[in-house]
N, C-alpha and C positions, 0 to 999 in steps of 0.2 A: 287454746291451750299453750302451757308453758312450753318453750323451746328447749327440749332436754339435748344435753350432749351427750352420745356415747362414745364409750371408747371400748375395743374390745382388744383381750389378750391372747393369744393364743399359746399351743403347750410349749414351746421353746422360750417364751417368756416368764413361764414360772414352773420352768423346770427343775429348780433347787432353791434352796434357802436364799442364795444371793440373788437370784432372778427376783424372787418375791420382795426382797427389799428394794432390788431397783425398781419394781413395779411401784411400790409406795412411795419412792423419791420423785417418780414422774408424776404421780399425783399430787403431790403437795402442792406443786405452784402451778397446778391447772385447773385444781375442781372448782366449778362453778355449780351454781344452783339454776334448774336439776341435774343431775349428774346420774349415768349409768355405767354399770361398769359389767362386761359380759366376758367372763373366763371359761377358756378351753380347760379339756384335762392336763395334767401336769407332764411334760416330756411325752414318753412315749407308753404313758397308761393304757390308751387304746390297743394299741398295739398287743401290750402284754394282756388285758381281758379276752383280744380276739384270739391271741395263742391258746387261752385258759377255754374259751368257748368250743376252738377247735378240736381240743384234748379231751372237751367231754363229750362231744358228739363221736368221736374216734374211740371212744372207750378207753381213753388213755388218762393216768393219775395226773392231776394238775395240783396238786397240793401243794407242790415246791413254788410253782407259780406266783399262788394266793401269798405264800409266805414273803418271797422277793417282792410283791407288789405291796404288801402291808407295811415291811421294814421301810420301802424307799419313802413312802409317807409319812411315817413316824419318824425317819431321819430329820425330814425335812422339818417336823415340829420341834423337835431336839434343839435343831440349830435355831430354830426361833422364837421359842417360849421357855418360860419356867419347867421346872420338871411337873410341880402343882398345876400346871394350867388346864382350864377344864377342855382345852382342846384335844387332850389325849382320851380322854373318855367319847369326846364326840367321834372321832376316828375308828375306837374301837368297837362301837354303836354301829358304824357304818359298816365296818369290815362282818360284823355279827350277822348285819341284814342282808350282805354280800351274800356270804356264805349259805345263808339260808332258801335264798334264791338258787343258789348253785347245786343244795341237794333235791331241788325237784327233777323229779323223772321227765324227759322229755323225748320227742319223737324228732327226727329230722325234717319232718313235714312242718314243723313249727319253728324251724330255726329262727326266721326273720323276727315274729316277735319275742323270742326269747333271748335274740340277741339284743333287741332293745331294752329289756327288762335288767340285763347285765352290763352291757357298755355305758350305761347312763349313769353307774358310779364313778366314773372317772370325773366327769364334772362337779357330783355331788360332792366329794373330796376335795376338790382344788379350790372351789369356793367357799367351803368352810373353813379352812387354812388360811385363804387371803382374806376373808372376812374379818376373823378373828385377830390376824396381824395387822391388818391396816386399824382396827381398832385399839390396839397396843400402842398404837404411834399416834394415837389420838385423831385418827382420821375417822371418826364415827360414821357408819354406815350400818345397813340394814341388809340381812341375807333374805333374799327371795327364791323361792322353788318357781325354775321357768315353766315347771309342769303346770302350773296353777294360773299362768297367764297365757299361753301358746297354745293353742286349742288347735286340733289337725283332725284328720279323717285315721281310719286304722291301717293305712297303708304302711306297714313297719321297713324300717330302714330307710325309707323315702316318702314321708308323710307329707299329704297336702294340707295346707295351711287353711284354716277356717278364719277368713280375715275378719267377717263380721264379729265373730264370737273373739275372737282375739284382740280386737279392737275395743269391746266393751271389758275385758277383762284388764287391758291397761289405762283405760281411764276410770275405771271403777275399784281397782284393785294396786295397779304399780302407782299411778300418777298420785294418789295422794301420799304413799311414803317418800316419792321422789322429791315432792316439795317441802320434806322436814330433814330429809337425810340422803348422799349416796346411798344407790342400792347396787350390791352385787348379786348378779344370777348367770345361772350357765348358758353356755351356750349349748346348740346340737341336740337339745333334750326337748321334748313339749308332751302332750297328753292326748289321745286319742279320744273317739266319740263315746269309746268302751270303757275308759277310766283307765287303758293300761299306758304305758309309758311309750311315746314314740321317738322316732330320730329321725332328724332332718336329712339325711344322706352325709356321708365322710365328711371330714372337716368342715361340717355345717355350721361352725359357730359364728362364720361371717354372714352366714343369711340370717342367723338368730338376732345379730346386731341390725341388720336391714329391717326385718320384720318388725322388730321393735322400734326401729327409726320412722317406719312409715305409718305405724299404729298412733303414735306419740305426736307425730308431725315436728320431729325431731329438727334441731339445728342443723348436726353435723355428724356424722360416722367419723372415726378413726379407728384404722385397724394398727396394730403394733407389731411389727416383723422382725425378724434378725437381718434383714437387707435395709439398705437406705431409701427404699420406694420402690414403684412398679418398674422392674428393668426389662429390656430387650430378649433379656434369657437369664436361665436360673446360672447365677455366676458359681454355683457347685459343678458345673457342667460345661459350661464355655466360659472362653477367657475375654476380656475388654468388652465387658457387658456398658450399655447406656441407660442411663436413668432417664425416664421419661417425668420431666416436672409437672405435666398436665396432660391429662387423658381426657378425651370425649365419653361418656358413657358407652354409645358404640363401639368405640375403639376398645375400651375395657372390657364389654360385654362379649365381643368378638375372641378376644385372648383368653378368656376364663372357658369359653365354648370348647377352645380346643385342648383345653386341660393345665395352663398358666395355674401353677398352685399359689398363687401369692394371693388370689382370691377365689372364694367358693363361685361358682357358676351362676348362682341363684342370687347373688348378692345384689347386682346391678338393677335389675328390673323395680324393685320394691322402693329403691332410692330416687332413681329417673324418675319414677311416677309421681312422686314428690317434688322433685327438684331439689332432692337434699344432698351436699355436696361429699364425698367420700374421701379421706386422707390415708395416706398409706404410708406410714413413717416407722424407723428405726428405734425400736427400745434400746440399742447399744450406743444410737447417738441423738438421742432424744431432741435435741434443738436444730437437728438439721431438718428444712423444710419438706423433704419427701416428695411425694407425688399427689396432686388434687386430681380428681375424677369428678367433671362435673358435665352440666349441660352447655357444651361448647362445640364450636366447628373440628372434625376429625381434623388431624394435622402431622400423623407419623406416617414416614413413609420409610424409614429404617428398617431392615430386615428383622422381625422378631421371630424368636426360637421357642418353641414349645415341644418339651418331649415327655412322652408317657411310659415309665416301664412296667413289667409286669402285663404285658398284651398277649392274647390269643387269637389268632387269626384262624377262622372257621369257615370252611369252603362247603358249601350246599350244591352238588351236583345232581341234575334230574338224573333217574334212573333209565328212561325208556328214550333217551337223545332228543327228545322234544324241545323245542325253545323254552326258554325260562318264560313263564308269564306273572303278570302283574297278580293275579290269584295265588301262584307260589310265594311270592314277595307278601303277600298279605298273610298268607299262612305262617309265614316265617316270625312275622314281626307280632302277629297275635300272641306267640309264645313268648316272644321276649318282652312282649309289654306284660304278660301276665306272670313274668318270672321280675320283673323290673331291671332287666339288664338295656344298659345304655349302648347304643352303637357307637362308637368312634369314627369308623369310614368303613364306607359299604360299595363294593364294586360288582357290578355285574357283567356276566359276558351271554353269550348264546345260551349257554346249559349250565352255568353255574352263577353262584351268589354268594361272596367272599364279606365277611364281616368282620372287622378288628374290634375285639371285647377287652374289657377291664378282666383280669383273673378274679374272681370271687368263689368262695369254698360254696361247694355244692352247686352253685348255679350253673355252670357250664356242663356238668355231668345232668342235671336235669333237663337242660335244653337239648343236649344231644340223644337224649333216652326219649323225648318227646317228638323228635324230627326221625329219627332211623329210619322209620316205615317208610317214609317218603322220599328221602333222599339217599345219596352216597354221602357221606361226611368223613371230610379230613381236616385235620389242626395240627398247628405248630404253637407250641408254648415258648417262654421266656423269649420275646418278643420286646420291641420297644417301636414306638409312633413316633415319628417326627414331624411336627408341623411347622413351616416358614411360611410367615406372614410376610407379604412384600418382597418376596425375594427377588433375586435378580439370575442370572444365569451362571456366574462365576461362584455366586454362594449354592447353587444348587447341585453344581458339579463337585465343589468340594465335601457336603454333606453327605454325599454318596460313597466317597471314597473310604475304602477301609470296611465297608459294609457288606453284608448279603442280603441285598434288597428283594422280599420277596412280593412286595406291591406297594404300586407308585400311582401317584394321582396328582394332577397339576390343572391348575386354576388360571386364571389372568391374576388373582392376589393371592392365592394359595399353593402351596408347594408340601404332599404328604409323602411318607415313606415308611412303609413298615420292614422293619430290620433286625438283623442279627448280626453282632461283632463279630466280624473275621478275628479269629487269634492270629498276630504275625509270627511268623515262622522265623526260627534263630538262622543266621547266615553261617 
């Protein structure tokens, strides 16, 4: 099979007209054959679609949000195309389809499935705009609906890939087009066995690139970010960050597992299984080398900081003061699995189980409702989870300063704290 090169561009790299032009300039001198381009929704589109969904389920008017979202995309088109370009009709038609979906009556029990039918429009819109603009610039390429290629089960919002079927789709449908022209497709979205749209998990466009790379036996994958590569911390949160020129698959997987946002957690495994190198580069400085993630010996010992916001700490306490048993842990995890809630951190005591979880609309409420008959439940919201890989004593002490720590956990190679910021008092 021909060795495809895959480029993935995230929302920040296509957030406005200037960004789309920059994307085209990156491609001009880097296109090879065969070439696949995976695109996320533009800017904060997914966030806005999620707000629209929450408003609908809360019986709040969301028409203004639809107008804002449509105007954002039309303005990008006005900045990129002539007024009579066919892209405007495509965008209008796509929004008509979205509005028809939003007119459907739904109940909160079908939220996950309905979520996927709505949120997918972000990627459909962005890829139509990018593909048309590239063709305008004589970078002739084909638009491909990723839902016709990536096949999954019906687990909405966290669908599991049907690798055999997806591989067949890649070879029969995607590869013939790739051998003719570059192909533009969507990240994040797929199609379930029931024919309905599914999604691969929030920020799942990286995973899309890895899935397609694995099925195509790609030569490499490059993820284009607004940072210079993989750093030991988010530069928006921590000063004096360090760039990793090279990482082993294992090191990168560990960082993503604990929440490093530079790469989606599921991205590494499909690439490592085939030995496909992953490059993380800056779309702001595309000639910089960035980070290469490959099959090499782990080599990083510098402390690495991963911080997750919007965390909830839930504590389940047994009601009769018996000790916590494996059966009770299994009972809680069965509900978590059913609701597709990922545990970021767990700690048990003699009579309680504490879990650090992402805040997700409706899910925490359902978790509490399912278990309130069996446990006394307490929870704290608006928390953060900080994980330090390869910590030293000085770093751990410094990171606890100015924080109200609700839970702490330490092993030889990792240090976790769940905390809320303490507001400093004026002297």
